[in-house]
C-alpha positions in Angstrom: -65.4 -1.2 -24.5 -64.6 -0.5 -20.9 -62.2 2.3 -22.0 -65.0 3.9 -24.0 -67.3 3.8 -21.0 -64.7 5.4 -18.8 -64.0 8.1 -21.3 -67.7 8.7 -21.8 -68.3 9.1 -18.1 -65.4 11.6 -17.9 -66.7 13.6 -20.8 -70.2 13.6 -19.4 -68.9 15.1 -16.2 -67.4 18.0 -18.2 -70.6 19.2 -19.8 -73.4 21.4 -18.6 -74.8 21.3 -15.0 -77.7 23.3 -13.5 -76.6 26.9 -12.7 -73.5 26.7 -15.0 -73.2 28.6 -18.2 -72.3 27.0 -21.6 -70.9 29.2 -24.4 -71.1 28.5 -28.2 -67.9 27.2 -29.9 -65.8 30.1 -31.3 -62.7 30.4 -33.3 -59.9 32.5 -31.8 -57.7 34.8 -34.0 -55.0 32.1 -34.2 -57.3 29.4 -35.5 -57.9 27.7 -32.1 -61.5 26.6 -31.6 -62.8 26.9 -28.0 -66.0 26.2 -26.2 -66.8 26.6 -22.5 -68.8 23.6 -21.6 -69.3 24.6 -18.0 -68.6 27.9 -16.2 -69.5 29.7 -13.0 -69.7 33.4 -14.0 -68.4 34.5 -10.7 -65.3 32.3 -10.7 -61.8 33.6 -10.7 -60.5 34.4 -14.2 -57.0 33.6 -15.6 -54.4 36.4 -15.8 -51.1 36.6 -17.5 -48.2 35.1 -15.5 -50.5 33.2 -13.2 -50.4 29.5 -12.8 -52.9 26.9 -14.1 -53.7 23.4 -12.8 -56.0 21.2 -14.9 -57.0 17.7 -16.0 -57.3 16.9 -19.7 -58.1 14.3 -22.3 -56.1 14.8 -25.5 -57.4 13.2 -28.7 -55.7 12.9 -32.1 -57.6 13.8 -35.3 -58.3 10.0 -35.8 -60.0 9.8 -32.4 -57.2 8.1 -30.7 -56.7 9.2 -27.0 -53.1 10.2 -26.6 -53.2 11.6 -23.1 -55.6 11.3 -20.2 -54.8 12.7 -16.7 -58.2 11.7 -15.4 -57.3 8.0 -15.7 -53.9 8.5 -14.1 -55.3 10.9 -11.5 -52.2 13.1 -12.1 -53.3 16.6 -13.1 -51.0 19.1 -14.8 -50.1 21.5 -12.0 -49.0 25.1 -11.8 -48.2 25.7 -15.5 -47.3 29.4 -16.0 -49.5 31.0 -18.5 -47.8 33.6 -20.8 -49.0 35.7 -23.7 -49.1 33.7 -26.9 -45.8 33.4 -28.7 -46.9 32.0 -32.0 -50.1 31.5 -34.0 -51.9 28.5 -32.5 -50.2 28.8 -29.1 -52.6 27.2 -26.6 -51.8 30.0 -24.1 -54.3 32.1 -26.1 -57.1 29.8 -24.9 -55.7 29.5 -21.4 -56.0 33.2 -20.9 -59.8 33.0 -21.4 -60.5 30.3 -18.8 -61.8 30.6 -15.2 -61.4 28.4 -12.2 -63.7 25.4 -12.3 -64.3 25.6 -16.1 -64.9 22.6 -18.2 -64.0 23.3 -21.8 -63.2 22.0 -25.2 -60.2 23.2 -27.2 -59.4 22.2 -30.8 -55.9 23.2 -31.8 -54.7 23.1 -35.4 -51.7 20.8 -35.4 -50.2 22.0 -38.7 -50.4 25.7 -37.6 -48.8 24.9 -34.3 -46.0 22.9 -35.9 -45.4 25.7 -38.4 -45.1 28.6 -35.9 -43.5 26.6 -33.0 -41.0 25.0 -35.4 -41.9 21.6 -33.8 -41.9 18.4 -35.8 -45.5 17.5 -36.8 -46.7 14.2 -35.4 -47.5 11.5 -38.0 -51.2 11.9 -37.5 -51.1 15.7 -38.2 -52.6 16.3 -41.6 -53.1 19.8 -43.0 -56.3 21.2 -41.5 -56.6 18.6 -38.7 -57.0 19.3 -35.0 -55.9 17.9 -31.7 -58.8 18.0 -29.3 -58.4 18.8 -25.6 -61.3 18.3 -23.1 -60.2 20.1 -20.0 -61.2 20.7 -16.4 -59.6 23.7 -14.8 -58.8 22.9 -11.2 -56.9 25.9 -9.8 -55.7 29.3 -10.8 -53.0 30.7 -8.5 -50.5 33.6 -8.5 -46.9 33.0 -7.6 -47.3 33.8 -3.9 -50.1 31.2 -3.7 -48.1 28.6 -5.6 -45.2 29.0 -3.2 -47.5 28.8 -0.2 -49.1 25.7 -1.6 -45.8 24.0 -2.3 -44.6 24.9 1.2 -47.7 23.4 2.7 -47.3 20.2 0.6 -43.7 19.9 1.6 -44.5 20.3 5.3 -47.2 17.7 5.0 -44.9 15.3 3.2 -42.1 15.8 5.7 -44.4 15.2 8.6 -45.6 11.9 7.0 -42.0 10.8 6.3 -40.9 11.7 9.8 -43.5 9.2 11.1 -42.1 6.6 8.7 -38.5 7.3 9.8 -39.3 7.2 13.5 -41.2 3.9 13.1 -38.1 2.4 11.2 -35.7 3.6 13.9 -37.9 2.1 16.7 -38.6 -1.2 14.9 -34.9 -1.7 14.2 -33.9 -0.6 17.7 -31.3 1.9 16.3 -29.3 3.8 18.9 -27.5 7.1 18.8 -29.4 8.3 15.7 -28.3 11.7 14.6 -30.2 14.2 12.5 -28.9 16.9 10.2 -30.6 20.2 9.5 -31.9 18.9 6.2 -33.7 16.0 7.8 -31.2 13.2 7.0 -31.0 10.6 9.8 -27.8 8.6 10.3 -26.2 6.1 12.7 -22.4 5.5 12.7 -21.8 1.9 13.6 -18.0 1.9 13.0 -16.2 5.3 13.3 -13.3 4.9 10.8 -10.2 7.1 11.0 -8.6 9.9 9.2 -10.0 13.0 7.6 -13.6 13.3 6.4 -13.9 13.6 2.6 -14.2 17.1 1.1 -16.2 18.3 -1.8 -14.5 17.2 -5.0 -12.6 14.3 -3.5 -13.4 10.9 -4.9 -15.0 8.5 -2.4 -15.1 4.7 -2.7 -18.3 3.2 -1.2 -19.9 -0.2 -0.5 -23.6 -0.1 0.0 -26.9 -1.8 0.3 -30.1 0.2 -0.4 -33.5 -0.7 1.1 -37.0 0.6 1.3 -38.4 1.2 4.8 -40.0 -2.2 4.6 -36.4 -3.7 4.3 -36.9 -4.7 0.7 -33.4 -4.5 -0.9 -33.4 -2.7 -4.3 -29.7 -2.4 -5.0 -26.3 -3.4 -3.6 -22.7 -3.6 -4.9 -21.8 -6.4 -2.4 -21.9 -9.8 -4.1 -22.9 -11.7 -1.0 -25.8 -9.4 -0.3 -27.0 -9.6 -3.9 -27.0 -13.5 -3.7 -28.9 -13.5 -0.4 -31.6 -11.2 -1.7 -32.0 -13.0 -5.1 -30.6 -10.1 -7.2 -27.2 -11.4 -8.2 -26.1 -10.6 -11.7 -23.1 -12.5 -12.9 -22.3 -9.9 -15.5 -22.1 -7.1 -12.9 -18.8 -6.2 -11.3 -19.3 -6.2 -7.6 -16.8 -3.7 -6.2 -16.9 -0.3 -4.5 -18.4 2.5 -6.5 -16.3 5.7 -7.0 -17.6 9.2 -7.5 -16.6 12.8 -6.7 -18.3 13.9 -3.5 -20.7 16.9 -3.6 -20.9 17.1 -7.4 -24.5 15.8 -7.7 -23.4 12.5 -9.2 -25.6 10.7 -6.6 -28.7 11.6 -4.5 -28.4 14.5 -2.1 -28.7 12.2 0.9 -25.5 10.4 -0.2 -23.5 13.6 -0.8 -24.5 14.9 2.6 -24.2 11.6 4.5 -20.9 10.4 3.2 -19.3 13.8 4.0 -20.0 12.9 7.7 -17.9 9.8 7.6 -14.2 9.0 7.9 -12.4 6.3 5.8 -13.3 2.9 7.1 -16.6 4.0 8.7 -19.7 2.0 8.4 -23.1 3.7 8.9 -26.8 3.6 8.1 -28.3 6.6 6.3 -32.1 7.0 6.5 -32.9 9.3 3.6 -36.2 11.2 3.3 -37.6 11.3 -0.2 -36.7 14.9 -1.0 -33.0 14.0 -0.5 -33.5 10.9 -2.6 -35.7 10.5 -5.7 -38.7 12.6 -4.6 -42.1 12.4 -6.3 -40.5 10.8 -9.4 -39.2 7.6 -7.7 -36.7 5.5 -9.7 -37.4 2.6 -11.9 -39.7 -0.2 -10.8 -38.2 -0.6 -7.4 -38.3 2.8 -5.8 -41.8 4.3 -5.6 -42.6 8.1 -5.5 -41.8 9.8 -2.2 -40.0 6.8 -0.8 -37.9 7.0 2.3 -34.7 5.0 1.6 -32.3 3.3 3.9 -28.6 2.7 3.0 -26.1 0.6 4.9 -22.8 2.2 3.7 -19.1 1.7 4.2 -16.7 4.4 3.2 -13.9 2.2 1.8 -11.5 5.1 0.9 -11.0 8.7 -0.2 -8.9 9.9 -3.1 -7.8 13.5 -3.7 -9.2 15.2 -6.7 -7.0 14.9 -9.8 -4.7 17.9 -10.1 -3.0 18.0 -13.5 -0.2 20.3 -12.3 0.7 18.0 -9.4 0.5 14.9 -11.6 3.0 16.5 -14.1 5.4 17.3 -11.3 5.0 13.7 -9.9 5.6 12.3 -13.4 8.8 14.3 -13.8 10.1 13.1 -10.4 9.2 9.5 -11.3 11.0 9.7 -14.7 14.1 11.3 -13.1 14.2 8.6 -10.4 13.7 5.8 -13.0 16.5 7.1 -15.1 18.8 7.4 -12.1 17.9 3.9 -10.8 18.6 2.4 -14.3 21.8 4.5 -14.6 20.5 5.8 -17.9 22.6 8.8 -19.0 22.4 11.3 -21.8 18.6 11.3 -21.9 17.2 14.5 -23.1 13.9 16.2 -22.2 11.5 18.6 -24.0 9.5 21.5 -22.5 6.4 19.3 -22.4 8.1 16.8 -20.0 8.8 14.1 -22.6 12.2 12.4 -22.0 14.0 10.5 -24.7 17.3 8.8 -25.5 18.7 8.0 -28.9 20.2 4.6 -28.9 21.1 4.5 -32.6 21.2 7.6 -34.8 19.6 7.2 -38.2 20.6 9.1 -41.3 17.4 9.0 -43.3 14.7 11.7 -43.8 13.4 13.5 -40.7 9.9 12.7 -39.5 7.6 15.7 -40.2 4.1 16.4 -39.0 1.5 15.5 -41.7 3.7 12.7 -43.1 3.0 9.1 -42.7 5.5 7.3 -40.5 6.2 3.6 -40.0 7.4 2.5 -36.6 8.4 -0.7 -34.8 7.8 -0.4 -31.1 7.6 -2.1 -27.7 5.6 -0.4 -24.9 6.3 -1.1 -21.2 5.4 0.1 -17.8 8.1 1.4 -15.5 8.2 -2.1 -13.8 9.2 -3.6 -17.1 5.9 -5.2 -17.9 5.2 -5.2 -21.7 1.7 -4.1 -22.5 2.0 -3.9 -26.4 4.5 -4.5 -29.1 4.7 -4.8 -32.9 7.2 -7.7 -32.7 5.8 -11.2 -32.6 8.9 -12.6 -30.8 8.6 -10.0 -28.0 4.8 -10.7 -27.7 5.5 -14.4 -27.3 8.3 -13.8 -24.8 6.2 -11.4 -22.7 3.1 -13.5 -22.7 1.2 -10.9 -24.8 1.0 -13.0 -28.1 -2.4 -13.0 -29.8 -2.8 -15.5 -32.6 -5.2 -13.4 -34.7 -3.1 -10.3 -34.7 -0.7 -9.3 -37.5 2.6 -8.3 -36.0 4.0 -5.6 -38.2 5.2 -2.0 -37.9 2.6 0.6 -36.9 1.8 3.2 -39.6 0.1 6.5 -38.8 -0.1 10.1 -39.9 2.2 12.1 -37.6 0.8 15.0 -35.6 -2.8 14.3 -36.4 -3.8 12.8 -33.1 -3.8 9.3 -34.4 -1.4 8.3 -31.6 -0.8 9.5 -28.1 0.8 13.0 -27.7 4.0 11.5 -26.5 4.4 9.6 -29.8 3.4 12.6 -32.0 6.1 14.6 -30.2 8.7 11.9 -29.8 8.7 10.4 -33.3 9.0 13.9 -34.8 12.4 14.1 -33.1 13.7 11.1 -35.2 15.2 10.4 -38.6 14.6 7.2 -40.5 16.8 4.5 -39.1 16.9 5.9 -35.6 16.2 3.8 -32.6 15.2 5.5 -29.4 13.5 5.1 -26.0 10.7 7.5 -25.2 9.9 8.1 -21.5 6.4 9.5 -21.7 4.6 11.3 -18.7 1.0 10.3 -18.2 -0.4 13.6 -19.5 1.2 12.8 -22.9 -0.1 9.2 -22.7 -3.5 8.0 -21.3 -3.7 10.3 -18.3 -6.1 9.6 -15.4 -8.2 7.3 -17.6 -5.5 4.7 -18.2 -6.1 2.2 -21.0 -7.7 -1.2 -20.9 -6.6 -3.7 -18.3 -2.8 -3.2 -18.8 -2.2 0.6 -18.4 -3.3 2.0 -15.0 -4.4 5.6 -14.6 -1.6 8.2 -14.5 1.0 5.8 -15.8 4.4 6.9 -17.1 5.1 4.8 -20.2 8.4 3.6 -21.8 8.5 2.9 -25.5 11.4 1.5 -27.4 10.9 2.7 -31.0 12.5 2.5 -34.4 11.5 4.8 -37.2 11.5 2.7 -40.4 10.1 5.0 -43.0 8.6 8.4 -43.7 6.2 8.7 -46.6 
């Protein structure tokens, strides 16, 4: 009942007032029905490529209200109005409005869906209409929009500067520095080494707060417990991301670039360098100034495939030398292999199904997988529910790592060999599970049992 009264009051405010003109309802060429409920004849009229701001109530054909900016007090602002692109395009009606208008628009939903190629909502029956009751607030050209946005930004920045200054004073922060963008920061512990560059991966510990000191997020377990936000299913560890690639808010990209590894700092981030007018979730309201206590735990160079390949080749060569392994061969891709028993059966061929026994190890000798139950038990990798049997797959179809597709294709049935696989032919910078770290050279002892 209360909702109906509210809507009734809003609708009543849209209809005629003394000195304002009301026009009869008319049907536009596209089928849109339009009626000016209230108009000042001397008001500014809409033009193509100008920008429109308005409030509206949108009602489905069954009378259900499906949108109401009056209630939320969040008008639609600065929508560019273009010539109609399809039959039923609401721009046709927008081009007829004037500043201050109150109006009624009835838009044929089936026609709009047909010409815009949009999916019709479930309430859209042939011949039905969506009704818009609108109040036109502003008509602006591009210059006026830019000036308005600039004015809003300046006002918001001034307001946030007051908040930031108050925070600095109340927390007695010393040696606060300000960047050209408006980011404020204090370095509590300087750190050492080179500052991170764009593209380098940074590792960061942090606690994020509002300007009233309410903590909304942290990756530090002790802090999470203190502030009643501990989640036992969350891994509390430094987060990693490439700097300057917009993986985080702008205030972080800018602030962390000012620090050296080991540094601890407080970043006071104005809203336009954080989540702006959108806010984030339930904890960060729109236009919120955020405070982050951060620690730059470390910096990693960006992954360079060419450098990693060279490193892998050096690693494999050193491994072979240290193990005094001779007669190992290599392929152009960087795969190394040694035949330990030459088979005499059919050659493995791409597209054929191959059956292989194997044991996979890291360079330190740690077994991470095997098809032999005895090896699994001996290495502590035995899983009771697993069937230990040869691995069967279609060769050259990407069903195994590249090093296997290439290495097994070098063998005949009955051959035993050891494959020394560089990381780019294995699991690369991702690694695999808990046992294979990123960029790992892998060693596989294999035996080709059958080619089908």
